[in-house]
ZADO-1210 file (C-alpha; in nm, 4 decimals, padded with zeros to 6 digits):
<atoms>
<atom x="01.8751" y="-00.4273" z="00.5742" code="MET" pos="1"/>
<atom x="01.9263" y="-00.5607" z="00.9247" code="ALA" pos="2"/>
<atom x="01.6105" y="-00.6456" z="01.1191" code="ALA" pos="3"/>
<atom x="01.5242" y="-00.4746" z="01.4462" code="GLY" pos="4"/>
<atom x="01.6479" y="-00.1275" z="01.3436" code="ARG" pos="5"/>
<atom x="01.3805" y="00.1099" z="01.2137" code="ALA" pos="6"/>
<atom x="01.6319" y="00.3074" z="01.0091" code="ASP" pos="7"/>
<atom x="01.7583" y="-00.0136" z="00.8496" code="ARG" pos="8"/>
<atom x="01.4247" y="-00.1459" z="00.7290" code="THR" pos="9"/>
<atom x="01.4554" y="-00.2637" z="00.3702" code="ASP" pos="10"/>
<atom x="01.3370" y="00.0433" z="00.1710" code="PRO" pos="11"/>
<atom x="01.2256" y="-00.1598" z="-00.1283" code="VAL" pos="12"/>
<atom x="01.0096" y="-00.3960" z="00.0781" code="ARG" pos="13"/>
<atom x="00.8729" y="-00.1104" z="00.2909" code="ARG" pos="14"/>
<atom x="00.7371" y="00.0526" z="-00.0233" code="ALA" pos="15"/>
<atom x="00.4870" y="-00.2314" z="-00.0623" code="GLY" pos="16"/>
<atom x="00.2843" y="-00.1239" z="00.2420" code="ARG" pos="17"/>
<atom x="-00.0384" y="00.0782" z="00.2031" code="PRO" pos="18"/>
<atom x="00.0352" y="00.4345" z="00.1026" code="ALA" pos="19"/>
<atom x="-00.1816" y="00.5945" z="00.3719" code="GLY" pos="20"/>
<atom x="-00.5324" y="00.7394" z="00.3871" code="PRO" pos="21"/>
<atom x="-00.7184" y="00.8864" z="00.0932" code="THR" pos="22"/>
<atom x="-00.6341" y="01.2551" z="00.0562" code="HIS" pos="23"/>
<atom x="-00.8770" y="01.5377" z="-00.0228" code="PRO" pos="24"/>
<atom x="-00.9481" y="01.5629" z="-00.3937" code="GLY" pos="25"/>
<atom x="-00.8822" y="01.1929" z="-00.4639" code="HIS" pos="26"/>
<atom x="-01.1370" y="01.0634" z="-00.5599" code="PRO" pos="27"/>
<atom x="-01.2770" y="01.3737" z="-00.7259" code="GLY" pos="28"/>
<atom x="-01.6090" y="01.5327" z="-00.6352" code="PRO" pos="29"/>
<atom x="-01.9257" y="01.4379" z="-00.8207" code="ALA" pos="30"/>
<atom x="-02.0092" y="01.6695" z="-01.1087" code="GLY" pos="31"/>
<atom x="-01.6548" y="01.8057" z="-01.1502" code="ALA" pos="32"/>
<atom x="-01.4339" y="01.7605" z="-01.4562" code="ASP" pos="33"/>
<atom x="-01.2502" y="01.4378" z="-01.3807" code="VAL" pos="34"/>
<atom x="-01.0545" y="01.1448" z="-01.5170" code="ILE" pos="35"/>
<atom x="-01.2499" y="00.8265" z="-01.4471" code="GLU" pos="36"/>
<atom x="-01.0091" y="00.5374" z="-01.3917" code="VAL" pos="37"/>
<atom x="-01.1481" y="00.2283" z="-01.5623" code="LEU" pos="38"/>
<atom x="-00.8303" y="00.0211" z="-01.5200" code="ARG" pos="39"/>
<atom x="-00.5385" y="00.1527" z="-01.3188" code="ALA" pos="40"/>
<atom x="-00.2813" y="-00.1232" z="-01.3695" code="GLY" pos="41"/>
<atom x="-00.0426" y="-00.2451" z="-01.0968" code="PRO" pos="42"/>
<atom x="00.1131" y="00.0924" z="-01.0101" code="LEU" pos="43"/>
<atom x="-00.0219" y="00.4155" z="-01.1528" code="THR" pos="44"/>
<atom x="00.0517" y="00.7217" z="-00.9420" code="THR" pos="45"/>
<atom x="-00.0058" y="01.0959" z="-00.9560" code="VAL" pos="46"/>
<atom x="00.3308" y="01.2686" z="-01.0029" code="GLN" pos="47"/>
<atom x="00.4676" y="01.6159" z="-01.0597" code="ASP" pos="48"/>
<atom x="00.8248" y="01.7427" z="-01.0223" code="LEU" pos="49"/>
<atom x="00.8275" y="01.6607" z="-00.6513" code="GLY" pos="50"/>
<atom x="00.8657" y="01.8444" z="-00.3204" code="ARG" pos="51"/>
<atom x="01.2323" y="01.9514" z="-00.2891" code="PRO" pos="52"/>
<atom x="01.3643" y="02.1288" z="00.0193" code="GLY" pos="53"/>
<atom x="01.2207" y="01.9081" z="00.2947" code="TYR" pos="54"/>
<atom x="01.4983" y="01.6519" z="00.3453" code="ALA" pos="55"/>
<atom x="01.5786" y="01.8097" z="00.6839" code="HIS" pos="56"/>
<atom x="01.2260" y="01.7079" z="00.7888" code="LEU" pos="57"/>
<atom x="01.2738" y="01.3520" z="00.6642" code="GLY" pos="58"/>
<atom x="01.0715" y="01.4090" z="00.3457" code="VAL" pos="59"/>
<atom x="01.2304" y="01.3038" z="00.0138" code="PRO" pos="60"/>
<atom x="01.1684" y="01.4880" z="-00.3103" code="ARG" pos="61"/>
<atom x="00.9641" y="01.2109" z="-00.4780" code="SER" pos="62"/>
<atom x="00.8101" y="01.3175" z="-00.8123" code="GLY" pos="63"/>
<atom x="00.8302" y="01.1588" z="-01.1568" code="ALA" pos="64"/>
<atom x="01.1076" y="00.9029" z="-01.2048" code="LEU" pos="65"/>
<atom x="01.1867" y="01.0757" z="-01.5356" code="ASP" pos="66"/>
<atom x="01.1124" y="01.4459" z="-01.4744" code="PRO" pos="67"/>
<atom x="01.2024" y="01.5370" z="-01.8331" code="ALA" pos="68"/>
<atom x="00.9404" y="01.2972" z="-01.9735" code="ALA" pos="69"/>
<atom x="00.6658" y="01.4430" z="-01.7542" code="LEU" pos="70"/>
<atom x="00.7757" y="01.8001" z="-01.8321" code="ALA" pos="71"/>
<atom x="00.7605" y="01.7207" z="-02.2059" code="LEU" pos="72"/>
<atom x="00.4097" y="01.5781" z="-02.1725" code="ALA" pos="73"/>
<atom x="00.2997" y="01.8955" z="-01.9942" code="ASN" pos="74"/>
<atom x="00.4513" y="02.1208" z="-02.2603" code="ARG" pos="75"/>
<atom x="00.2737" y="01.9242" z="-02.5338" code="LEU" pos="76"/>
<atom x="-00.0700" y="01.9931" z="-02.3805" code="VAL" pos="77"/>
<atom x="00.0001" y="02.3559" z="-02.2845" code="GLY" pos="78"/>
<atom x="00.0532" y="02.3029" z="-01.9107" code="ASN" pos="79"/>
<atom x="00.3306" y="02.4510" z="-01.6989" code="PRO" pos="80"/>
<atom x="00.6060" y="02.1904" z="-01.6581" code="GLU" pos="81"/>
<atom x="00.5364" y="02.1357" z="-01.2835" code="PRO" pos="82"/>
<atom x="00.1715" y="02.0338" z="-01.3435" code="ALA" pos="83"/>
<atom x="00.0664" y="01.6952" z="-01.2075" code="ALA" pos="84"/>
<atom x="00.0121" y="01.4006" z="-01.4410" code="GLY" pos="85"/>
<atom x="00.0094" y="01.0221" z="-01.4183" code="LEU" pos="86"/>
<atom x="00.3067" y="00.7858" z="-01.4062" code="GLU" pos="87"/>
<atom x="00.1956" y="00.4482" z="-01.5473" code="ILE" pos="88"/>
<atom x="00.3953" y="00.1303" z="-01.4860" code="THR" pos="89"/>
<atom x="00.4313" y="-00.1794" z="-01.7056" code="LEU" pos="90"/>
<atom x="00.0765" y="-00.2813" z="-01.8089" code="THR" pos="91"/>
<atom x="-00.0795" y="00.0463" z="-01.9238" code="GLY" pos="92"/>
<atom x="-00.4195" y="00.1761" z="-01.8135" code="CYS" pos="93"/>
<atom x="-00.7665" y="00.2706" z="-01.9365" code="ARG" pos="94"/>
<atom x="-00.9267" y="00.6076" z="-01.8577" code="LEU" pos="95"/>
<atom x="-01.2353" y="00.8136" z="-01.9450" code="ARG" pos="96"/>
<atom x="-01.2409" y="01.1946" z="-01.9400" code="LEU" pos="97"/>
<atom x="-01.5676" y="01.3705" z="-01.8537" code="THR" pos="98"/>
<atom x="-01.4717" y="01.6816" z="-02.0542" code="ARG" pos="99"/>
<atom x="-01.3045" y="01.7314" z="-02.3892" code="ALA" pos="100"/>
<atom x="-00.9297" y="01.7601" z="-02.3346" code="ALA" pos="101"/>
<atom x="-00.5874" y="01.7507" z="-02.4942" code="THR" pos="102"/>
<atom x="-00.3627" y="01.4762" z="-02.3600" code="VAL" pos="103"/>
<atom x="-00.0080" y="01.3627" z="-02.4272" code="ALA" pos="104"/>
<atom x="00.1704" y="01.0381" z="-02.3463" code="VAL" pos="105"/>
<atom x="00.5508" y="01.0273" z="-02.3193" code="THR" pos="106"/>
<atom x="00.8081" y="00.7700" z="-02.2114" code="GLY" pos="107"/>
<atom x="00.8123" y="00.4134" z="-02.3378" code="ALA" pos="108"/>
<atom x="00.6837" y="00.3162" z="-02.6823" code="ASP" pos="109"/>
<atom x="00.3264" y="00.1906" z="-02.6356" code="ALA" pos="110"/>
<atom x="-00.0022" y="00.1637" z="-02.8210" code="GLU" pos="111"/>
<atom x="-00.2295" y="00.4626" z="-02.7530" code="VAL" pos="112"/>
<atom x="-00.5962" y="00.4757" z="-02.8578" code="ARG" pos="113"/>
<atom x="-00.8799" y="00.7249" z="-02.8144" code="VAL" pos="114"/>
<atom x="-01.1820" y="00.4953" z="-02.8452" code="ASP" pos="115"/>
<atom x="-01.0924" y="00.3167" z="-03.1739" code="ARG" pos="116"/>
<atom x="-00.8748" y="00.5975" z="-03.3091" code="ARG" pos="117"/>
<atom x="-00.4977" y="00.5279" z="-03.2872" code="PRO" pos="118"/>
<atom x="-00.2676" y="00.7867" z="-03.1335" code="GLY" pos="119"/>
<atom x="00.1041" y="00.8307" z="-03.0806" code="ASP" pos="120"/>
<atom x="00.3423" y="00.8619" z="-02.7903" code="VAL" pos="121"/>
<atom x="00.4942" y="01.2114" z="-02.7888" code="GLY" pos="122"/>
<atom x="00.2063" y="01.3875" z="-02.9645" code="ARG" pos="123"/>
<atom x="-00.0835" y="01.6078" z="-02.8413" code="PRO" pos="124"/>
<atom x="-00.4108" y="01.4141" z="-02.8797" code="LEU" pos="125"/>
<atom x="-00.7647" y="01.5519" z="-02.8720" code="SER" pos="126"/>
<atom x="-00.9960" y="01.3444" z="-02.6532" code="VAL" pos="127"/>
<atom x="-01.3727" y="01.4143" z="-02.6761" code="PRO" pos="128"/>
<atom x="-01.5784" y="01.4154" z="-02.3577" code="ALA" pos="129"/>
<atom x="-01.6722" y="01.0596" z="-02.2646" code="GLY" pos="130"/>
<atom x="-01.4123" y="00.8955" z="-02.4910" code="ALA" pos="131"/>
<atom x="-01.1988" y="00.6147" z="-02.3530" code="VAL" pos="132"/>
<atom x="-00.8227" y="00.6648" z="-02.3573" code="LEU" pos="133"/>
<atom x="-00.6280" y="00.3388" z="-02.3688" code="ARG" pos="134"/>
<atom x="-00.2523" y="00.3267" z="-02.3022" code="ILE" pos="135"/>
<atom x="-00.1111" y="-00.0172" z="-02.3739" code="GLY" pos="136"/>
<atom x="00.1812" y="-00.1999" z="-02.2152" code="PRO" pos="137"/>
<atom x="00.5234" y="-00.0666" z="-02.3165" code="PRO" pos="138"/>
<atom x="00.6781" y="-00.2516" z="-02.6082" code="ARG" pos="139"/>
<atom x="01.0140" y="-00.1788" z="-02.4453" code="ALA" pos="140"/>
<atom x="01.0959" y="-00.0007" z="-02.1253" code="GLY" pos="141"/>
<atom x="00.8733" y="00.0196" z="-01.8210" code="LEU" pos="142"/>
<atom x="00.6828" y="00.3478" z="-01.7746" code="ARG" pos="143"/>
<atom x="00.4749" y="00.6151" z="-01.9445" code="ASN" pos="144"/>
<atom x="00.3742" y="00.9630" z="-01.8322" code="TRP" pos="145"/>
<atom x="00.0351" y="01.1154" z="-01.9125" code="LEU" pos="146"/>
<atom x="-00.0464" y="01.4860" z="-01.9048" code="ALA" pos="147"/>
<atom x="-00.3953" y="01.6349" z="-01.9459" code="VAL" pos="148"/>
<atom x="-00.4529" y="02.0025" z="-02.0173" code="ASP" pos="149"/>
<atom x="-00.5241" y="02.1708" z="-01.6833" code="GLY" pos="150"/>
<atom x="-00.3315" y="01.9063" z="-01.4893" code="GLY" pos="151"/>
<atom x="-00.4557" y="01.6676" z="-01.2221" code="ILE" pos="152"/>
<atom x="-00.5864" y="01.8838" z="-00.9396" code="ALA" pos="153"/>
<atom x="-00.5645" y="01.6578" z="-00.6348" code="VAL" pos="154"/>
<atom x="-00.4868" y="01.8398" z="-00.3104" code="ALA" pos="155"/>
<atom x="-00.1166" y="01.9319" z="-00.2762" code="PRO" pos="156"/>
<atom x="00.0848" y="01.8195" z="00.0260" code="VAL" pos="157"/>
<atom x="00.3903" y="02.0306" z="00.1124" code="LEU" pos="158"/>
<atom x="00.3502" y="02.2087" z="-00.2197" code="GLY" pos="159"/>
<atom x="00.3390" y="01.8972" z="-00.4366" code="SER" pos="160"/>
<atom x="00.0778" y="01.6555" z="-00.5695" code="ARG" pos="161"/>
<atom x="00.3316" y="01.3716" z="-00.6032" code="ALA" pos="162"/>
<atom x="00.2593" y="01.0283" z="-00.4594" code="THR" pos="163"/>
<atom x="00.5454" y="00.9210" z="-00.2308" code="ASP" pos="164"/>
<atom x="00.5209" y="00.5422" z="-00.2057" code="THR" pos="165"/>
<atom x="00.7644" y="00.5230" z="00.0873" code="LEU" pos="166"/>
<atom x="00.6276" y="00.7885" z="00.3244" code="SER" pos="167"/>
<atom x="00.2642" y="00.7858" z="00.2084" code="GLY" pos="168"/>
<atom x="00.2614" y="01.1606" z="00.1453" code="LEU" pos="169"/>
<atom x="00.0450" y="01.2868" z="-00.1378" code="GLY" pos="170"/>
<atom x="-00.2462" y="01.1002" z="-00.2960" code="PRO" pos="171"/>
<atom x="-00.2532" y="00.7206" z="-00.2686" code="PRO" pos="172"/>
<atom x="-00.1713" y="00.5108" z="-00.5760" code="PRO" pos="173"/>
<atom x="-00.4494" y="00.5221" z="-00.8342" code="VAL" pos="174"/>
<atom x="-00.7116" y="00.2482" z="-00.8145" code="ARG" pos="175"/>
<atom x="-00.9871" y="00.1222" z="-01.0433" code="ASP" pos="176"/>
<atom x="-01.2924" y="00.3439" z="-01.0001" code="GLY" pos="177"/>
<atom x="-01.1045" y="00.6554" z="-00.8858" code="ASP" pos="178"/>
<atom x="-01.2172" y="00.9949" z="-01.0152" code="ARG" pos="179"/>
<atom x="-00.9216" y="01.2313" z="-01.0437" code="LEU" pos="180"/>
<atom x="-01.0139" y="01.6024" z="-01.0584" code="PRO" pos="181"/>
<atom x="-00.8867" y="01.8132" z="-01.3479" code="LEU" pos="182"/>
<atom x="-00.7851" y="02.1782" z="-01.3382" code="GLY" pos="183"/>
<atom x="-00.8903" y="02.4323" z="-01.6019" code="PRO" pos="184"/>
<atom x="-00.6781" y="02.4453" z="-01.9194" code="PRO" pos="185"/>
<atom x="-00.4094" y="02.7157" z="-01.9034" code="THR" pos="186"/>
<atom x="-00.2710" y="02.7301" z="-02.2568" code="GLY" pos="187"/>
<atom x="-00.2943" y="02.5921" z="-02.6105" code="PRO" pos="188"/>
<atom x="-00.1302" y="02.2611" z="-02.7027" code="PRO" pos="189"/>
<atom x="00.2154" y="02.2693" z="-02.8581" code="ALA" pos="190"/>
<atom x="00.2153" y="02.3123" z="-03.2396" code="PRO" pos="191"/>
<atom x="00.3995" y="01.9866" z="-03.3138" code="VAL" pos="192"/>
<atom x="00.3091" y="01.6694" z="-03.4982" code="ASP" pos="193"/>
<atom x="00.5114" y="01.4264" z="-03.2885" code="VAL" pos="194"/>
<atom x="00.8084" y="01.4466" z="-03.0511" code="THR" pos="195"/>
<atom x="01.0085" y="01.1216" z="-03.0586" code="PRO" pos="196"/>
<atom x="01.1566" y="01.0090" z="-02.7298" code="GLY" pos="197"/>
<atom x="01.5163" y="00.8947" z="-02.6889" code="PRO" pos="198"/>
<atom x="01.5782" y="00.5320" z="-02.7906" code="PRO" pos="199"/>
<atom x="01.6239" y="00.2834" z="-02.5092" code="LEU" pos="200"/>
<atom x="01.9833" y="00.1564" z="-02.5024" code="PRO" pos="201"/>
<atom x="02.0634" y="-00.2132" z="-02.4947" code="GLY" pos="202"/>
<atom x="02.2428" y="-00.1545" z="-02.1660" code="GLU" pos="203"/>
<atom x="02.2321" y="00.1335" z="-01.9218" code="LEU" pos="204"/>
<atom x="02.5571" y="00.3220" z="-01.8566" code="ARG" pos="205"/>
<atom x="02.5605" y="00.5285" z="-01.5389" code="LEU" pos="206"/>
<atom x="02.8153" y="00.7920" z="-01.4380" code="THR" pos="207"/>
<atom x="02.9374" y="00.7232" z="-01.0840" code="LEU" pos="208"/>
<atom x="03.1139" y="00.9617" z="-00.8481" code="ARG" pos="209"/>
<atom x="03.2801" y="00.8485" z="-00.5230" code="PRO" pos="210"/>
<atom x="03.0432" y="00.8388" z="-00.2276" code="GLY" pos="211"/>
<atom x="03.0996" y="00.9524" z="00.1293" code="PRO" pos="212"/>
<atom x="03.1875" y="00.5974" z="00.2446" code="ARG" pos="213"/>
<atom x="03.3853" y="00.4654" z="-00.0531" code="HIS" pos="214"/>
<atom x="03.6775" y="00.4087" z="00.1852" code="ASP" pos="215"/>
<atom x="03.4693" y="00.1471" z="00.3684" code="TRP" pos="216"/>
<atom x="03.5220" y="-00.0820" z="00.0680" code="PHE" pos="217"/>
<atom x="03.8247" y="-00.2651" z="-00.0658" code="THR" pos="218"/>
<atom x="04.0053" y="-00.1475" z="-00.3769" code="ALA" pos="219"/>
<atom x="03.8822" y="-00.4672" z="-00.5405" code="ASP" pos="220"/>
<atom x="03.5221" y="-00.3650" z="-00.4677" code="ALA" pos="221"/>
<atom x="03.5627" y="-00.0332" z="-00.6467" code="LEU" pos="222"/>
<atom x="03.7272" y="-00.2100" z="-00.9408" code="ASP" pos="223"/>
<atom x="03.4393" y="-00.4591" z="-00.9616" code="ARG" pos="224"/>
<atom x="03.1798" y="-00.1838" z="-00.9562" code="LEU" pos="225"/>
<atom x="03.3398" y="-00.0023" z="-01.2487" code="LEU" pos="226"/>
<atom x="03.4467" y="-00.3021" z="-01.4568" code="ARG" pos="227"/>
<atom x="03.1705" y="-00.5629" z="-01.4283" code="THR" pos="228"/>
<atom x="02.8087" y="-00.5702" z="-01.5420" code="ALA" pos="229"/>
<atom x="02.5100" y="-00.5791" z="-01.3077" code="TYR" pos="230"/>
<atom x="02.1448" y="-00.6515" z="-01.3809" code="THR" pos="231"/>
<atom x="01.8317" y="-00.4867" z="-01.2415" code="VAL" pos="232"/>
<atom x="01.6549" y="-00.7060" z="-00.9851" code="SER" pos="233"/>
<atom x="01.2776" y="-00.7702" z="-00.9853" code="PRO" pos="234"/>
<atom x="01.2834" y="-00.6325" z="-00.6269" code="LEU" pos="235"/>
<atom x="01.3138" y="-00.2771" z="-00.7634" code="SER" pos="236"/>
<atom x="01.0566" y="00.0008" z="-00.7404" code="ASP" pos="237"/>
<atom x="01.0259" y="00.3798" z="-00.7032" code="ARG" pos="238"/>
<atom x="01.2329" y="00.3681" z="-00.3837" code="VAL" pos="239"/>
<atom x="01.5390" y="00.2022" z="-00.5282" code="GLY" pos="240"/>
<atom x="01.6805" y="-00.0081" z="-00.8113" code="ALA" pos="241"/>
<atom x="01.8374" y="-00.3236" z="-00.6691" code="ARG" pos="242"/>
<atom x="02.1218" y="-00.4664" z="-00.8733" code="LEU" pos="243"/>
<atom x="02.2487" y="-00.8233" z="-00.8958" code="VAL" pos="244"/>
<atom x="02.6088" y="-00.9062" z="-00.9766" code="GLY" pos="245"/>
<atom x="02.9542" y="-00.9305" z="-00.8209" code="ALA" pos="246"/>
<atom x="02.9259" y="-00.8562" z="-00.4456" code="PRO" pos="247"/>
<atom x="03.1263" y="-00.5595" z="-00.3147" code="LEU" pos="248"/>
<atom x="03.3474" y="-00.6602" z="-00.0208" code="PRO" pos="249"/>
<atom x="03.3908" y="-00.4244" z="00.2726" code="ARG" pos="250"/>
<atom x="03.7241" y="-00.3052" z="00.4099" code="ALA" pos="251"/>
<atom x="03.5659" y="-00.1725" z="00.7302" code="VAL" pos="252"/>
<atom x="03.3475" y="-00.4000" z="00.9405" code="ALA" pos="253"/>
<atom x="03.0904" y="-00.2965" z="01.1969" code="GLY" pos="254"/>
<atom x="02.7891" y="-00.0687" z="01.2118" code="GLU" pos="255"/>
<atom x="02.7492" y="00.2726" z="01.0523" code="LEU" pos="256"/>
<atom x="02.5261" y="00.5309" z="01.2241" code="PRO" pos="257"/>
<atom x="02.2401" y="00.6421" z="01.0028" code="SER" pos="258"/>
<atom x="02.3308" y="00.9388" z="00.7854" code="GLU" pos="259"/>
<atom x="02.1716" y="01.1367" z="00.5058" code="GLY" pos="260"/>
<atom x="02.1335" y="00.9878" z="00.1590" code="VAL" pos="261"/>
<atom x="02.0511" y="01.1588" z="-00.1703" code="VAL" pos="262"/>
<atom x="01.8921" y="01.0712" z="-00.5023" code="LEU" pos="263"/>
<atom x="02.1300" y="00.8404" z="-00.6902" code="GLY" pos="264"/>
<atom x="02.3177" y="00.7219" z="-00.3801" code="ALA" pos="265"/>
<atom x="02.4560" y="00.3690" z="-00.4278" code="VAL" pos="266"/>
<atom x="02.4122" y="00.2000" z="-00.0923" code="GLN" pos="267"/>
<atom x="02.5579" y="-00.1444" z="-00.0261" code="VAL" pos="268"/>
<atom x="02.3669" y="-00.3635" z="00.2230" code="PRO" pos="269"/>
<atom x="02.5182" y="-00.6607" z="00.4050" code="ALA" pos="270"/>
<atom x="02.4819" y="-00.8943" z="00.1034" code="ASP" pos="271"/>
<atom x="02.7218" y="-00.6747" z="-00.0967" code="GLY" pos="272"/>
<atom x="02.4710" y="-00.6108" z="-00.3788" code="GLN" pos="273"/>
<atom x="02.4370" y="-00.2401" z="-00.4698" code="PRO" pos="274"/>
<atom x="02.1098" y="-00.0509" z="-00.4402" code="LEU" pos="275"/>
<atom x="02.0595" y="00.2792" z="-00.6262" code="ILE" pos="276"/>
<atom x="01.8161" y="00.5134" z="-00.4518" code="PHE" pos="277"/>
<atom x="01.5437" y="00.6615" z="-00.6744" code="LEU" pos="278"/>
<atom x="01.2737" y="00.9288" z="-00.6328" code="ALA" pos="279"/>
<atom x="01.1024" y="00.7882" z="-00.3207" code="ASP" pos="280"/>
<atom x="01.4263" y="00.7106" z="-00.1358" code="HIS" pos="281"/>
<atom x="01.4508" y="00.7532" z="00.2425" code="PRO" pos="282"/>
<atom x="01.6371" y="01.0604" z="00.3645" code="THR" pos="283"/>
<atom x="01.8692" y="00.8580" z="00.5911" code="THR" pos="284"/>
<atom x="02.0269" y="00.5157" z="00.5635" code="GLY" pos="285"/>
<atom x="02.2435" y="00.2895" z="00.7769" code="GLY" pos="286"/>
<atom x="02.4561" y="00.1159" z="00.5146" code="TYR" pos="287"/>
<atom x="02.7646" y="00.2721" z="00.3534" code="PRO" pos="288"/>
<atom x="02.7267" y="00.4640" z="00.0258" code="VAL" pos="289"/>
<atom x="03.0068" y="00.3669" z="-00.2127" code="ILE" pos="290"/>
<atom x="02.9137" y="00.6182" z="-00.4832" code="GLY" pos="291"/>
<atom x="02.6500" y="00.8508" z="-00.6250" code="VAL" pos="292"/>
<atom x="02.5014" y="00.8269" z="-00.9758" code="VAL" pos="293"/>
<atom x="02.4754" y="01.1603" z="-01.1586" code="ASP" pos="294"/>
<atom x="02.1505" y="01.0906" z="-01.3468" code="ASP" pos="295"/>
<atom x="01.9071" y="00.8124" z="-01.2514" code="VAL" pos="296"/>
<atom x="01.6291" y="00.8962" z="-01.5000" code="SER" pos="297"/>
<atom x="01.7251" y="00.6040" z="-01.7256" code="GLY" pos="298"/>
<atom x="01.6467" y="00.3638" z="-01.4423" code="LEU" pos="299"/>
<atom x="01.2830" y="00.4680" z="-01.4682" code="GLY" pos="300"/>
<atom x="01.2624" y="00.2559" z="-01.7864" code="GLN" pos="301"/>
<atom x="01.4868" y="-00.0299" z="-01.6697" code="ALA" pos="302"/>
<atom x="01.2971" y="-00.3572" z="-01.6569" code="ARG" pos="303"/>
<atom x="01.4232" y="-00.6448" z="-01.4411" code="PRO" pos="304"/>
<atom x="01.7159" y="-00.8065" z="-01.6192" code="GLY" pos="305"/>
<atom x="01.8381" y="-00.4813" z="-01.7773" code="THR" pos="306"/>
<atom x="02.2188" y="-00.4650" z="-01.7873" code="THR" pos="307"/>
<atom x="02.3758" y="-00.1773" z="-01.5934" code="VAL" pos="308"/>
<atom x="02.7378" y="-00.0662" z="-01.6168" code="ARG" pos="309"/>
<atom x="02.9077" y="00.2081" z="-01.4163" code="PHE" pos="310"/>
<atom x="03.1846" y="00.4395" z="-01.5317" code="HIS" pos="311"/>
<atom x="03.3661" y="00.7324" z="-01.3764" code="GLY" pos="312"/>
<atom x="03.3099" y="01.0983" z="-01.4741" code="PRO" pos="313"/>
<atom x="03.4476" y="01.1974" z="-01.8133" code="GLN" pos="314"/>
<atom x="03.7490" y="01.4261" z="-01.7855" code="ARG" pos="315"/>
</atoms>
């Protein structure tokens, strides 16, 4: 986005700045039931289902990139669906629990071990006090979600424990050596053996509806967006998925005053390459929005290079 305008700062690059001061409850107090973080990986964050209802204050919803995956993990361990867990990106992590607990890992297919005992993604696992829980790198996809019975009890901010990597609200990203407090268990684990997750498609197909500024683009641009393939850029994160492919030419030149944007908005910066806003998106943006994607949860597992195709709503 154009330099010199605060509301046009590149949202993906802005997300790399420090996430703000340590919040109460993270790290956890000595002597409490905690998760000890032995290896956090490049981006592990505390997430719940987010903080909706504050966009008018400039606060996005945030929350898990795949809310259904986190909700499933919570159900498997007997938590309410909105309980806070961990979102783990790309390289896995290694944790130790100071009390016996039931945990569940959902999302990408990955190796899971409790000490030397193998576990499964999508299954409640008993973890003895002091055992080491290892979640390996995804074999495909990008992220896993971990729930622990009782939930992660960091201090809520605006009613949510979610880490917002753009605004810095909520707890900071998890680091090696952190001690994350646990709440008391609230219910028994689900009586299931294993819950398989949906298979990852070879390419991601996204339903696109016209955006508020689709008339700022040429008819050829709209045709390109719906008929050509794009790939996910390495410059993607929780703020937005950048795509690389055929540039989308504008029909209207000039500046656009900043206006509200929503989850799934497809904004087109000056280079013509589309950017799909994800959970930590800003609440306003200064580039035109050509369309809005109905469901962005699949992008939570989209590694760089993943093929993305758009199509219109089914009639």
